[in-house]
C-alpha positions in Angstrom: 28.9 8.8 -15.3 28.6 5.3 -15.2 25.2 5.4 -14.2 22.6 6.5 -16.2 18.6 6.8 -16.3 17.0 3.7 -17.9 13.3 5.3 -18.4 11.1 7.6 -17.1 9.1 6.1 -14.1 6.6 8.6 -13.7 5.1 12.0 -13.6 3.2 13.2 -10.3 0.8 16.4 -10.4 -0.1 17.8 -7.6 -3.7 19.7 -6.8 -5.3 20.7 -4.8 -8.5 19.2 -5.6 -7.0 15.4 -7.4 -10.9 13.9 -8.0 -11.6 16.7 -9.6 -8.6 16.6 -12.2 -8.9 13.2 -12.2 -12.4 13.6 -14.0 -11.1 16.2 -16.4 -8.4 14.2 -17.6 -11.0 11.0 -18.0 -13.2 13.4 -19.7 -10.2 15.4 -22.1 -8.6 12.7 -22.3 -9.5 9.5 -22.5 -7.5 8.4 -19.4 -9.4 5.7 -16.8 -7.9 7.0 -13.8 -8.4 4.6 -10.2 -8.2 5.5 -7.4 -5.7 4.1 -5.6 -6.4 6.5 -1.8 -9.1 7.5 -1.3 -10.1 10.9 -2.4 -6.5 11.9 -2.8 -4.0 10.2 -5.6 -5.2 8.9 -9.1 -3.3 7.5 -11.5 -3.0 4.6 -14.1 -0.2 3.1 -15.5 1.2 2.8 -18.9 3.3 -0.1 -20.7 6.9 1.7 -21.8 10.2 0.4 -23.3 13.1 2.4 -21.5 16.3 3.2 -24.6 18.0 0.1 -23.8 14.9 -2.7 -24.7 13.9 -3.0 -21.1 10.0 -3.7 -21.1 9.1 -0.8 -17.8 6.0 1.1 -16.1 5.1 5.0 -16.0 3.0 5.8 -13.9 0.9 9.3 -14.4 -0.5 10.1 -10.7 -2.9 13.0 -9.0 -1.8 13.7 -5.6 -4.2 15.6 -3.3 -1.2 18.7 -2.2 -0.2 19.1 1.4 -1.2 22.9 1.0 -3.1 25.8 -1.4 -0.3 25.9 -4.3 1.3 28.8 -5.0 4.0 30.4 -5.9 7.5 27.8 -4.1 4.8 25.1 -4.3 6.0 22.3 -6.2 3.5 21.7 -8.6 4.8 18.5 -10.8 7.7 15.7 -9.9 9.8 13.7 -12.5 10.5 10.5 -11.6 12.8 8.9 -13.6 13.3 5.6 -13.4 17.3 3.8 -12.8 19.4 0.4 -12.3 21.1 1.1 -9.8 20.0 4.0 -7.2 23.1 3.8 -4.4 25.5 3.6 -7.6 23.5 7.3 -9.0 22.8 8.7 -5.7 27.4 8.2 -5.4 28.0 9.5 -8.7 25.4 12.2 -8.3 27.7 13.1 -4.9 31.0 13.2 -5.8 29.6 15.7 -8.2 28.7 17.8 -5.6 24.9 17.5 -6.2 23.7 16.9 -2.2 21.2 13.6 -2.3 18.3 14.9 0.7 16.2 11.7 1.4 16.6 8.1 0.6 13.7 5.2 1.1 13.1 2.2 0.7 9.1 1.1 0.2 6.8 -2.0 -1.3 7.9 -0.3 -4.9 11.0 -0.1 -4.4 14.1 2.4 -4.0 13.7 6.2 -3.3 16.1 9.4 -3.3 15.7 12.6 -4.1 17.8 15.4 -4.7 17.1 19.5 -6.7 18.0 20.2 -9.7 19.4 23.7 -10.4 16.3 25.7 -10.3 15.0 24.2 -7.6 12.7 22.2 -8.7 12.8 18.4 -6.8 13.9 15.8 -8.9 12.8 11.4 -7.5 14.9 8.9 -8.6 13.4 4.7 -8.0 14.7 1.7 -8.5 11.7 -0.9 -8.7 11.8 -3.4 -6.4 12.4 -6.9 -7.8 9.6 -9.0 -8.6 10.7 -12.5 -6.7 9.4 -14.6 -10.3 11.9 -12.5 -11.7 14.9 -13.1 -9.3 
């Protein structure tokens, strides 16, 4: 494979009560989680460095689950940061790994696959900052 993961983009925990969970992480871990979406999403950003030495950021986010968590519900999703999402997805597809969905937003480009155990994996290419072009 020529495309590779650059670093960890984020960890997303799904919760039935994200506010209560944010308070717990604040109290017991000393994390100052910000309310990103009223009542449904709390998080923070850690400055980090990718294995290639590039400065980056890693997100820790608590998000409202779409329904009661239980067997078969995704309770956690790991977001992997990549340099070239299109090339990465092309290599995965060439290896027989289905890309379920791709989309762009203000933060960057995303794609989702499943690992061999059925866990949803998110791939993320950050948006290019205007002053870094």
